[in-house]
NUDRENFI-752705 format. One record per residue (C-alpha): residue number from 1; residue in three letters; x, y, z. Coordinates in Angstrom, 3 decimals. Example, Ala and Ser with C-alpha at 12.3 -4.5 7.8 and 13.67 -1.06 7.14 Angstrom:
# NUDRENFI-752705
R     k     r         px         py         pz
R     1   ALA     12.300     -4.500      7.800
R     2   SER     13.670     -1.060      7.140
//
This chain:
# NUDRENFI-752705
R     k     r         px         py         pz
R     1   UNK     -8.842     -4.556     31.132
R     2   UNK    -12.638     -4.393     31.326
R     3   UNK    -13.467     -2.874     34.698
R     4   UNK    -14.491      0.756     35.124
R     5   UNK    -13.535      0.627     38.819
R     6   UNK     -9.860      0.693     37.818
R     7   UNK    -10.446      4.168     36.380
R     8   UNK    -11.373      5.423     39.853
R     9   UNK     -7.808      5.055     41.141
R    10   UNK     -5.425      7.958     40.722
R    11   UNK     -2.305      6.783     38.853
R    12   UNK      1.188      8.092     39.421
R    13   UNK      1.588     10.957     36.992
R    14   UNK      4.185     13.515     36.095
R    15   UNK      3.849     16.943     34.602
R    16   UNK      0.381     17.478     33.184
R    17   UNK      1.684     20.012     30.675
R    18   UNK      1.992     17.630     27.752
R    19   UNK      3.127     19.054     24.423
R    20   UNK      2.902     15.757     22.510
R    21   UNK      1.262     16.348     19.144
R    22   UNK      1.781     20.115     19.227
R    23   UNK      4.015     21.257     16.414
R    24   UNK      6.562     23.777     17.597
R    25   UNK      5.955     27.291     16.243
R    26   UNK      2.900     26.049     14.315
R    27   UNK     -0.455     27.801     14.280
R    28   UNK     -2.844     26.199     16.759
R    29   UNK     -6.281     27.075     15.301
R    30   UNK     -7.207     26.034     11.784
R    31   UNK     -7.769     28.671      9.105
R    32   UNK    -11.336     29.871      8.638
R    33   UNK    -11.962     28.287      5.182
R    34   UNK    -11.039     24.891      6.608
R    35   UNK    -13.312     25.049      9.648
R    36   UNK    -16.128     26.354      7.437
R    37   UNK    -15.720     23.202      5.288
R    38   UNK    -16.703     24.966      2.069
R    39   UNK    -19.670     26.753      3.585
R    40   UNK    -19.726     30.355      2.227
R    41   UNK    -19.041     33.275      4.537
R    42   UNK    -22.212     35.345      4.811
R    43   UNK    -20.813     38.180      6.899
R    44   UNK    -20.109     41.504      5.185
R    45   UNK    -17.426     42.401      7.740
R    46   UNK    -14.216     43.639      6.134
R    47   UNK    -12.329     41.564      8.704
R    48   UNK    -13.759     38.334      7.324
R    49   UNK    -14.255     39.271      3.654
R    50   UNK    -11.129     41.199      2.756
R    51   UNK     -8.294     39.820      4.883
R    52   UNK     -6.439     36.768      3.527
R    53   UNK     -7.078     33.686      5.707
R    54   UNK     -3.407     33.518      6.711
R    55   UNK     -3.431     37.097      8.069
R    56   UNK     -6.703     36.418      9.863
R    57   UNK     -5.107     33.292     11.307
R    58   UNK     -2.172     35.319     12.634
R    59   UNK     -4.627     37.690     14.323
R    60   UNK     -6.458     34.752     15.910
R    61   UNK     -3.151     33.381     17.189
R    62   UNK     -2.694     36.599     19.152
R    63   UNK     -6.011     36.182     20.997
R    64   UNK     -6.113     32.374     21.121
R    65   UNK     -5.675     32.325     24.929
R    66   UNK     -7.959     35.287     25.655
R    67   UNK    -11.207     33.558     26.653
R    68   UNK    -13.177     36.760     27.184
R    69   UNK    -12.296     38.139     23.756
R    70   UNK    -13.116     34.855     22.038
R    71   UNK    -16.472     34.680     23.834
R    72   UNK    -17.315     38.207     22.696
R    73   UNK    -16.253     37.422     19.121
R    74   UNK    -18.495     34.346     19.073
R    75   UNK    -21.555     36.518     19.758
R    76   UNK    -21.136     38.718     16.657
R    77   UNK    -22.571     36.315     14.046
R    78   UNK    -22.357     32.681     12.944
R    79   UNK    -19.173     33.237     10.932
R    80   UNK    -17.411     34.920     13.849
R    81   UNK    -18.674     32.142     16.118
R    82   UNK    -16.911     29.582     13.941
R    83   UNK    -13.793     31.747     13.865
R    84   UNK    -13.787     31.865     17.677
R    85   UNK    -14.411     28.131     17.852
R    86   UNK    -11.290     27.515     15.764
R    87   UNK     -9.367     28.617     18.885
R    88   UNK    -11.735     27.459     21.613
R    89   UNK    -11.953     23.881     20.374
R    90   UNK     -8.575     23.396     18.684
R    91   UNK     -7.455     21.330     21.705
R    92   UNK    -10.143     19.204     23.417
R    93   UNK     -9.833     17.074     26.535
R    94   UNK    -12.362     14.337     27.357
R    95   UNK    -11.927     13.766     31.100
R    96   UNK    -15.432     12.400     31.899
R    97   UNK    -16.442     15.672     33.503
R    98   UNK    -20.014     16.935     32.946
R    99   UNK    -18.723     19.572     30.519
R   100   UNK    -16.793     17.058     28.421
R   101   UNK    -19.798     14.742     28.341
R   102   UNK    -21.989     17.623     27.126
R   103   UNK    -19.425     18.366     24.407
R   104   UNK    -19.428     14.696     23.443
R   105   UNK    -23.227     14.765     23.194
R   106   UNK    -23.031     17.799     20.893
R   107   UNK    -20.447     16.077     18.696
R   108   UNK    -22.655     12.999     18.428
R   109   UNK    -25.508     15.256     17.267
R   110   UNK    -23.175     16.757     14.677
R   111   UNK    -22.219     13.272     13.520
R   112   UNK    -25.878     12.421     12.946
R   113   UNK    -26.373     15.686     11.056
R   114   UNK    -23.333     14.953      8.888
R   115   UNK    -24.746     11.561      7.974
R   116   UNK    -27.872     13.317      6.713
R   117   UNK    -25.961     15.737      4.463
R   118   UNK    -23.780     14.248      1.745
R   119   UNK    -22.585     17.688      0.662
R   120   UNK    -20.400     19.220      3.426
R   121   UNK    -20.864     22.703      1.893
R   122   UNK    -24.650     22.515      2.315
R   123   UNK    -25.649     25.946      3.625
R   124   UNK    -28.730     24.632      5.415
R   125   UNK    -26.643     23.066      8.172
R   126   UNK    -24.828     25.097     10.837
R   127   UNK    -21.028     25.206     11.110
R   128   UNK    -19.760     22.363     13.277
R   129   UNK    -17.606     22.352     16.401
R   130   UNK    -15.978     19.105     15.270
R   131   UNK    -14.507     20.875     12.247
R   132   UNK    -12.325     22.957     14.596
R   133   UNK    -10.811     20.108     16.616
R   134   UNK     -7.152     19.359     15.902
R   135   UNK     -5.973     17.646     19.094
R   136   UNK     -7.874     15.304     21.428
R   137   UNK     -6.841     13.998     24.833
R   138   UNK     -8.919     11.128     26.231
R   139   UNK     -8.003     10.814     29.913
R   140   UNK    -10.862     10.167     32.370
R   141   UNK    -10.292     11.749     35.763
R   142   UNK    -10.736      9.270     38.644
R   143   UNK    -12.905     11.635     40.688
R   144   UNK    -15.336     12.192     37.807
R   145   UNK    -15.542      8.429     37.157
R   146   UNK    -16.145      7.733     40.852
R   147   UNK    -18.853     10.407     40.998
R   148   UNK    -20.656      9.118     37.906
R   149   UNK    -20.538      5.502     39.134
R   150   UNK    -21.127      6.178     42.820
R   151   UNK    -22.785      2.818     43.624
R   152   UNK    -19.763      0.881     42.402
R   153   UNK    -17.333      3.223     44.162
R   154   UNK    -19.184      2.886     47.462
R   155   UNK    -19.343     -0.893     47.090
R   156   UNK    -15.549     -1.089     46.808
R   157   UNK    -14.129      1.846     48.770
R   158   UNK    -17.049      3.777     50.276
R   159   UNK    -19.582      3.286     53.036
R   160   UNK    -20.861      0.014     51.582
R   161   UNK    -17.419     -1.546     51.175
R   162   UNK    -17.259     -5.320     51.760
R   163   UNK    -21.043     -5.593     52.108
R   164   UNK    -21.669     -7.154     48.694
R   165   UNK    -20.712    -10.750     48.060
R   166   UNK    -18.275    -11.307     45.137
R   167   UNK    -21.014    -12.423     42.748
R   168   UNK    -23.141     -9.303     43.230
R   169   UNK    -20.069     -7.071     43.163
R   170   UNK    -19.039     -8.577     39.813
R   171   UNK    -22.549     -8.014     38.454
R   172   UNK    -22.473     -4.376     39.574
R   173   UNK    -19.005     -3.892     38.122
R   174   UNK    -20.062     -5.334     34.758
R   175   UNK    -23.210     -3.212     34.722
R   176   UNK    -21.298      0.028     35.399
R   177   UNK    -18.528     -0.886     32.965
R   178   UNK    -21.072     -1.520     30.216
R   179   UNK    -22.686      1.831     31.009
R   180   UNK    -19.318      3.604     30.829
R   181   UNK    -18.599      2.033     27.443
R   182   UNK    -22.061      2.869     26.136
R   183   UNK    -22.168      6.518     27.216
R   184   UNK    -18.518      7.458     26.833
R   185   UNK    -15.874      5.002     25.636
R   186   UNK    -17.659      4.050     22.403
R   187   UNK    -19.208      7.493     21.680
R   188   UNK    -15.787      9.161     21.819
R   189   UNK    -14.617      6.802     19.085
R   190   UNK    -17.768      7.428     17.012
R   191   UNK    -17.344     11.188     17.412
R   192   UNK    -13.746     10.987     16.178
R   193   UNK    -14.788      8.917     13.194
R   194   UNK    -17.836     10.922     12.118
R   195   UNK    -17.449     14.437     13.514
R   196   UNK    -13.721     15.361     13.532
R   197   UNK    -12.518     15.521      9.915
R   198   UNK     -9.397     17.556     10.776
R   199   UNK     -8.140     15.624     13.815
R   200   UNK     -4.335     15.594     13.744
R   201   UNK     -3.268     14.450     17.223
R   202   UNK     -4.794     11.836     19.535
R   203   UNK     -3.563     11.129     23.070
R   204   UNK     -5.515      8.142     24.379
R   205   UNK     -5.084      7.409     28.115
R   206   UNK     -8.262      5.381     28.692
R   207   UNK     -7.035      1.916     29.795
R   208   UNK    -10.131     -0.059     28.794
R   209   UNK     -9.357     -2.584     26.080
R   210   UNK     -9.250     -1.418     22.471
R   211   UNK    -10.295     -3.554     19.536
R   212   UNK     -9.967     -3.550     15.782
R   213   UNK    -12.731     -0.986     15.313
R   214   UNK    -10.686      1.590     17.215
R   215   UNK     -7.637      1.136     15.014
R   216   UNK     -9.790      1.090     11.911
R   217   UNK    -11.083      4.516     12.940
R   218   UNK     -7.735      5.986     13.982
R   219   UNK     -5.786      4.881     10.935
R   220   UNK     -8.391      6.288      8.541
R   221   UNK     -8.302      9.771     10.092
R   222   UNK     -5.705     12.424      9.147
R   223   UNK     -3.903     11.808     12.458
R   224   UNK     -0.187     12.635     12.403
R   225   UNK      0.526     12.203     16.123
R   226   UNK     -0.727      9.167     18.078
R   227   UNK     -0.097      8.276     21.701
R   228   UNK     -1.529      5.204     23.440
R   229   UNK     -0.581      5.494     27.122
R   230   UNK     -1.410      2.737     29.588
R   231   UNK     -3.745      1.219     27.013
R   232   UNK     -4.780     -2.433     26.936
R   233   UNK     -5.006     -4.149     23.573
R   234   UNK     -7.878     -6.585     23.602
R   235   UNK     -7.215     -8.463     20.370
R   236   UNK     -4.044    -10.105     19.208
R   237   UNK     -3.971     -9.344     15.532
R   238   UNK     -2.020     -7.924     12.659
R   239   UNK     -3.238     -4.616     11.270
R   240   UNK     -4.028     -5.884      7.801
R   241   UNK     -6.283     -4.390      5.091
R   242   UNK     -9.144     -3.650      5.003
R   243   UNK     -8.805     -2.864      8.718
R   244   UNK     -6.165     -0.222      8.072
R   245   UNK     -4.751      1.365      4.916
R   246   UNK     -1.386      0.263      3.563
R   247   UNK      0.115      3.620      4.534
R   248   UNK     -0.613      5.455      7.776
R   249   UNK      1.116      8.874      7.606
R   250   UNK      2.057      9.178     11.278
R   251   UNK      4.886     11.492     12.271
R   252   UNK      4.853     10.743     16.027
R   253   UNK      3.972      7.412     17.618
R   254   UNK      4.116      6.645     21.331
R   255   UNK      3.046      3.179     22.497
R   256   UNK      2.894      2.297     26.191
R   257   UNK      0.612     -0.684     25.869
R   258   UNK     -0.394     -3.800     27.753
R   259   UNK     -1.980     -7.115     26.923
R   260   UNK     -5.570     -7.330     28.049
R   261   UNK     -5.617     -9.706     31.002
R   262   UNK     -9.368    -10.217     31.062
R   263   UNK     -9.860    -13.942     30.562
R   264   UNK    -13.544    -13.661     29.674
R   265   UNK    -12.781    -11.054     27.027
R   266   UNK    -10.297    -13.273     25.247
R   267   UNK    -12.649    -16.234     25.268
R   268   UNK    -15.482    -14.183     23.792
R   269   UNK    -13.227    -12.698     21.122
R   270   UNK    -11.698    -15.981     20.063
R   271   UNK    -14.706    -18.237     20.603
R   272   UNK    -12.684    -20.403     22.961
R   273   UNK    -14.643    -23.025     24.834
R   274   UNK    -14.939    -22.316     28.550
R   275   UNK    -13.352    -25.695     29.240
R   276   UNK    -10.315    -24.879     27.098
R   277   UNK     -6.981    -24.055     28.598
R   278   UNK     -7.495    -20.697     30.337
R   279   UNK     -3.787    -19.889     30.197
R   280   UNK     -3.349    -20.349     26.437
R   281   UNK     -3.953    -16.672     25.669
R   282   UNK     -1.222    -15.609     28.092
R   283   UNK      1.386    -16.723     25.574
R   284   UNK      0.146    -14.272     22.983
R   285   UNK      2.263    -11.358     21.913
R   286   UNK      1.663     -7.795     20.801
R   287   UNK      4.632     -8.058     18.479
R   288   UNK      2.493     -8.696     15.329
R   289   UNK      0.359     -5.656     16.133
R   290   UNK      3.363     -3.387     16.723
R   291   UNK      5.191     -4.706     13.685
R   292   UNK      2.339     -4.176     11.226
R   293   UNK      1.629     -0.711     12.616
R   294   UNK      5.293      0.274     12.239
R   295   UNK      5.369     -1.123      8.707
R   296   UNK      2.555      1.225      7.718
R   297   UNK      3.984      4.391      9.240
R   298   UNK      7.758      3.835      9.022
R   299   UNK      8.142      5.932      5.862
R   300   UNK      6.861      9.109      7.577
R   301   UNK      7.699      8.481     11.233
R   302   UNK      9.929     11.065     12.942
R   303   UNK      9.370     10.236     16.631
R   304   UNK      8.910      6.760     18.123
R   305   UNK      8.457      5.667     21.746
R   306   UNK      7.936      2.007     22.605
R   307   UNK      7.108      0.560     26.008
R   308   UNK      5.374     -2.745     26.552
R   309   UNK      5.114     -3.400     30.280
R   310   UNK      2.574     -6.207     30.438
R   311   UNK      2.860     -8.714     33.263
R   312   UNK      1.842    -11.615     31.041
R   313   UNK      2.554    -12.677     27.516
R   314   UNK      5.564    -12.325     25.272
R   315   UNK      7.072     -8.833     25.667
R   316   UNK      9.546     -9.120     22.801
R   317   UNK      9.439     -7.351     19.462
R   318   UNK     10.480     -8.886     16.166
R   319   UNK     10.020     -8.181     12.459
R   320   UNK      9.089    -10.697      9.788
R   321   UNK     10.640     -8.448      7.164
R   322   UNK     12.837     -5.372      6.954
R   323   UNK     11.272     -2.097      8.043
R   324   UNK     13.049      1.166      7.230
R   325   UNK     12.773      4.505      9.040
R   326   UNK     14.246      7.090      6.641
R   327   UNK     13.054     10.117      8.666
R   328   UNK     13.202      8.845     12.255
R   329   UNK     14.920     11.414     14.485
R   330   UNK     13.686     10.566     17.996
R   331   UNK     13.733      7.015     19.399
R   332   UNK     12.834      6.060     22.975
R   333   UNK     12.996      2.351     23.752
R   334   UNK     13.785      2.754     27.433
R   335   UNK     10.575      0.980     28.474
R   336   UNK     10.326     -2.630     29.586
R   337   UNK     10.506     -4.252     26.171
R   338   UNK     12.874     -6.910     24.888
R   339   UNK     14.098     -6.820     21.291
R   340   UNK     15.778    -10.148     20.539
R   341   UNK     15.586     -9.682     16.767
R   342   UNK     18.755     -8.360     15.099
R   343   UNK     16.597     -7.209     12.173
R   344   UNK     14.747     -4.783     14.452
R   345   UNK     17.997     -3.318     15.793
R   346   UNK     19.381     -2.969     12.270
R   347   UNK     16.261     -1.065     11.187
R   348   UNK     16.335      1.277     14.186
R   349   UNK     20.060      1.997     14.173
R   350   UNK     20.010      2.668     10.428
R   351   UNK     17.741      5.679     10.961
R   352   UNK     19.196      9.237     11.066
R   353   UNK     18.664      9.486     14.832
R   354   UNK     19.241     12.680     16.776
R   355   UNK     17.806     11.492     20.098
R   356   UNK     18.255      7.966     21.443
R   357   UNK     16.993      6.646     24.771
R   358   UNK     18.023      3.069     25.495
R   359   UNK     16.574      0.410     27.752
R   360   UNK     18.185     -1.249     30.744
R   361   UNK     17.220     -4.649     29.283
R   362   UNK     20.550     -5.963     28.048
R   363   UNK     19.773     -9.014     25.930
R   364   UNK     22.459    -10.762     23.863
R   365   UNK     20.916     -9.298     20.693
R   366   UNK     21.068     -5.822     22.240
R   367   UNK     24.756     -6.149     23.109
R   368   UNK     25.522     -7.578     19.674
R   369   UNK     23.660     -4.738     17.970
R   370   UNK     25.526     -2.112     19.995
R   371   UNK     28.875     -3.700     19.195
R   372   UNK     28.097     -3.802     15.475
R   373   UNK     26.512     -0.345     15.304
R   374   UNK     28.513      2.311     13.484
R   375   UNK     28.653      5.765     15.100
R   376   UNK     25.360      7.605     14.652
R   377   UNK     26.742     10.770     13.106
R   378   UNK     23.556     12.851     13.609
R   379   UNK     23.104     11.874     17.269
R   380   UNK     22.781     14.845     19.627
R   381   UNK     21.146     13.345     22.735
R   382   UNK     21.914      9.973     24.326
R   383   UNK     20.024      8.709     27.395
R   384   UNK     20.482      5.363     29.151
R   385   UNK     18.011      4.510     31.880
R   386   UNK     20.163      2.263     34.076
R   387   UNK     23.649      0.781     34.163
R   388   UNK     24.697     -1.955     36.584
R   389   UNK     28.468     -2.207     36.855
R   390   UNK     28.432     -5.496     38.752
R   391   UNK     28.825     -7.393     35.476
R   392   UNK     31.212     -5.490     33.196
R   393   UNK     30.690     -8.057     30.477
R   394   UNK     27.082     -6.850     30.231
R   395   UNK     27.714     -3.117     30.307
R   396   UNK     30.997     -2.939     28.387
R   397   UNK     29.226     -2.835     24.973
R   398   UNK     27.224      0.143     26.254
R   399   UNK     30.366      1.913     27.477
R   400   UNK     31.953      1.272     24.087
R   401   UNK     28.826      2.603     22.369
R   402   UNK     28.991      5.783     24.446
R   403   UNK     32.703      6.110     23.650
R   404   UNK     31.968      6.110     19.905
R   405   UNK     29.722      9.189     20.264
R   406   UNK     31.868     11.985     21.735
R   407   UNK     30.062     14.423     19.419
R   408   UNK     26.759     14.311     21.371
R   409   UNK     25.554     17.508     23.034
R   410   UNK     23.477     15.929     25.802
R   411   UNK     24.200     12.790     27.812
R   412   UNK     22.029     11.316     30.555
R   413   UNK     22.962      8.213     32.512
R   414   UNK     20.361      6.952     34.941
R   415   UNK     21.020      5.141     38.173
R   416   UNK     24.469      3.513     37.969
R   417   UNK     26.845      1.885     40.398
R   418   UNK     29.612      4.088     41.855
R   419   UNK     32.323      1.755     40.532
R   420   UNK     31.039      2.036     36.979
R   421   UNK     30.749      5.820     37.098
R   422   UNK     33.945      6.574     39.016
R   423   UNK     36.240      4.067     37.301
R   424   UNK     34.881      3.841     33.748
R   425   UNK     32.365      6.437     32.621
R   426   UNK     33.709      9.662     34.166
R   427   UNK     37.304      9.001     33.053
R   428   UNK     35.868      8.458     29.572
R   429   UNK     33.978     11.766     29.614
R   430   UNK     36.981     13.716     30.881
R   431   UNK     39.459     12.418     28.291
R   432   UNK     39.291     15.668     26.283
R   433   UNK     37.229     14.399     23.314
R   434   UNK     33.787     15.639     24.429
R   435   UNK     34.070     19.205     23.192
R   436   UNK     30.371     19.386     22.171
R   437   UNK     28.951     18.098     25.458
R   438   UNK     26.834     20.921     26.909
R   439   UNK     24.398     18.985     29.128
R   440   UNK     25.253     16.109     31.482
R   441   UNK     23.122     14.171     33.988
R   442   UNK     24.569     11.433     36.220
R   443   UNK     22.996      9.489     39.099
R   444   UNK     24.999      7.369     41.541
R   445   UNK     22.929      4.418     42.766
R   446   UNK     22.069      4.110     46.423
R   447   UNK     23.441      1.694     48.985
R   448   UNK     20.901     -0.729     50.329
R   449   UNK     18.759      0.586     53.154
R   450   UNK     19.602     -2.177     55.613
R   451   UNK     21.191     -2.406     59.022
R   452   UNK     24.276     -4.036     57.512
R   453   UNK     25.058     -1.010     55.320
R   454   UNK     24.431      1.773     57.859
R   455   UNK     24.668      4.744     57.729
R   456   UNK     23.248      4.010     54.233
R   457   UNK     24.703      7.228     52.831
R   458   UNK     25.334      7.710     49.117
R   459   UNK     28.491      9.566     48.153
R   460   UNK     30.182     11.074     45.116
R   461   UNK     33.952     11.069     45.255
R   462   UNK     35.945     14.302     45.109
R   463   UNK     37.952     12.899     42.193
R   464   UNK     34.770     12.358     40.175
R   465   UNK     33.556     15.879     40.945
R   466   UNK     36.883     17.298     39.825
R   467   UNK     36.828     15.223     36.633
R   468   UNK     33.302     16.397     35.799
R   469   UNK     34.414     19.969     36.448
R   470   UNK     37.176     19.585     33.877
R   471   UNK     34.654     19.225     31.008
R   472   UNK     34.917     22.774     29.690
R   473   UNK     31.948     22.683     27.295
R   474   UNK     29.302     22.001     29.966
R   475   UNK     26.438     24.477     30.330
R   476   UNK     23.995     22.298     32.290
R   477   UNK     24.930     19.767     34.955
R   478   UNK     22.797     17.488     37.106
R   479   UNK     24.370     15.254     39.748
R   480   UNK     22.437     13.045     42.138
R   481   UNK     22.973     10.057     44.365
R   482   UNK     20.935      7.657     46.430
R   483   UNK     17.186      7.185     46.551
R   484   UNK     15.404      9.296     43.942
R   485   UNK     11.815      8.930     45.170
R   486   UNK     10.012      9.414     48.427
R   487   UNK     11.505     10.652     51.676
R   488   UNK     14.547      8.377     51.934
R   489   UNK     17.154     10.863     50.770
R   490   UNK     20.620      9.397     51.244
R   491   UNK     22.911     12.177     50.076
R   492   UNK     23.999     14.956     52.423
R   493   UNK     25.072     17.546     49.878
R   494   UNK     28.286     19.464     50.502
R   495   UNK     27.560     22.374     48.168
R   496   UNK     31.085     23.767     48.455
R   497   UNK     32.578     20.476     47.367
R   498   UNK     30.036     20.204     44.557
R   499   UNK     30.138     23.720     43.161
R   500   UNK     33.840     24.492     43.564
R   501   UNK     35.142     22.092     40.858
R   502   UNK     32.490     23.217     38.365
R   503   UNK     32.003     26.908     38.991
R   504   UNK     35.441     27.757     37.636
R   505   UNK     34.077     26.882     34.205
R   506   UNK     32.440     30.017     32.894
R   507   UNK     30.105     28.168     30.549
R   508   UNK     28.022     26.413     33.230
R   509   UNK     24.734     28.247     33.690
R   510   UNK     22.723     25.570     35.523
R   511   UNK     23.755     23.141     38.270
R   512   UNK     21.208     20.766     39.806
R   513   UNK     22.303     18.633     42.773
//
C-alpha cells in the first residue's frame, strides 16, 4: 500500500489499552546509569549520588504517572531532567500529531549529534531523550493525517470531492504520500536506528509498505517485542544476512501482515518491464519472509501471533527445514492463514504451549496434525474461533483434540452451530473429567436473518444450560447466541432460565450472557 489517503480512514478498532510489549511487574523506566549512557552525574544531591540505582528506580516507579511531580523534578538540574525523562519518555506514541512530530524532530537532531560523537560518554553533549525510550507505538491517527494533508482530503471527501480528474488526483495523492514518507514514515525509522539504543518494544501500525531497510533496522536493535499490525510488506524476500543477524532475540512476535498490492511498487522493486505480465506478482507469498524471521527468533520466542489476511497471493505458510520453539508458551494462529505443511504443525505442537488459539481454516494438514498431536500437557487455555457442525467429518478431529485436554483451565469456543454444541461439545464438557475448568465461553451461531427463518431468534436449550451448570469447577461463564455485532440482537435472554442452573454452584463469580 502506497497511498497516504488510506490513513485518513478510521479503522475498526478494539480496546486502545494495549499491554503488548509491557513486561508484567517489570520496572517501566530505565535505571539512571543506563539513560545517562556513561555520562557522569554532576549533581551533588544525596538522592542521586548516594542511593543505589535500583532504589532510585523504585522511587521513580512510585511517581511515574505523576506528571506534575516529574515536570518539577525535570527543572532541578540536567541530571534530574534525565531522571524525569526516564519516566516521561519510557513509552512513546507517534500518532502524527504536532507534538509527536516535534518529538520526532528532536530525536532526529539527537541522531545527528550522536553521529558527531563517537564516544557516547562525551560530557560535552547533553543527555538524550532517545536514551530513555523503551517502547514505541507507531499508529497515525486519521484526523491528524487528514489535517496535515488537507488538499488531498478535500479532493477525495471534502468540499472539492469529485472535482479533480483521475490523473490529477493520482498526482496529488503521490505528492502527498511522498511528503508523508519524507517527513514522517522514513524519519521514524531513522530515529529508531540512530537515536533509540534501548528500544525494547515496537508496535508498528502504519500500513504503508515496509522494505528491507526497515527489517534491517528492527532486527539490529535490542527489540524483544515486535508487533506488525495491518502492515503491508513491499518486498518478497527471505531475511538473509547481511540484512538481518543470524539470531534475533525476540520474545514476543505478532504478525498481522498483508502483501503490498501496489502494482507500480512491485515493478519498480523488481525491475519488471511495464509490458510484462501485471498479475505475476500476485502469486508471490510471504511464507519465505515469515519462515526466515521465525528461524532467527525461534530459540527465544515465548509468544507468537500469526495472521496473514491478504486478498491476493499465496496465504499459506511452510518451512523448508525444521524450526524448533523450545520456549514458546503462547500461540495464536486464529487469523486467516493456511498451514498446509505438516512440518510447521509438528514444530508448533512440539512447543511447551500454555495458550493455544486455533484457526477456523480446517485444511487436511490441519486435521491430520490434530489427530496425530499428543496431549499438550502444559496447556491451560484453548480457544477455537469457529466451529461449523454441518460437516462432522471436518470438525470431529477438533472435538477429539478438545477431548484430549480435559486439564485446561480456560476454554473458549467461538460461533458454533447449535447441533454441534448441544449434541457433541456440551455433553463432552459435562462428562465429569473437566475438574480444572474454571472459565468457559460458548457462542451459539445465529439463524439466518431471512423471511424464511422468521422470527430469526437464536436459542439455547434448557438441557444445555443445565449441563453447563453441572460443571462444578466453573468460576467464569460467558454464554451468547445469535448476531454478535451491530444492532441485530437475536437472543431474548430469560435470565431466570440462564442463572438458575448455574447459580447453585458456589464457585461461579462471573456470568456474562
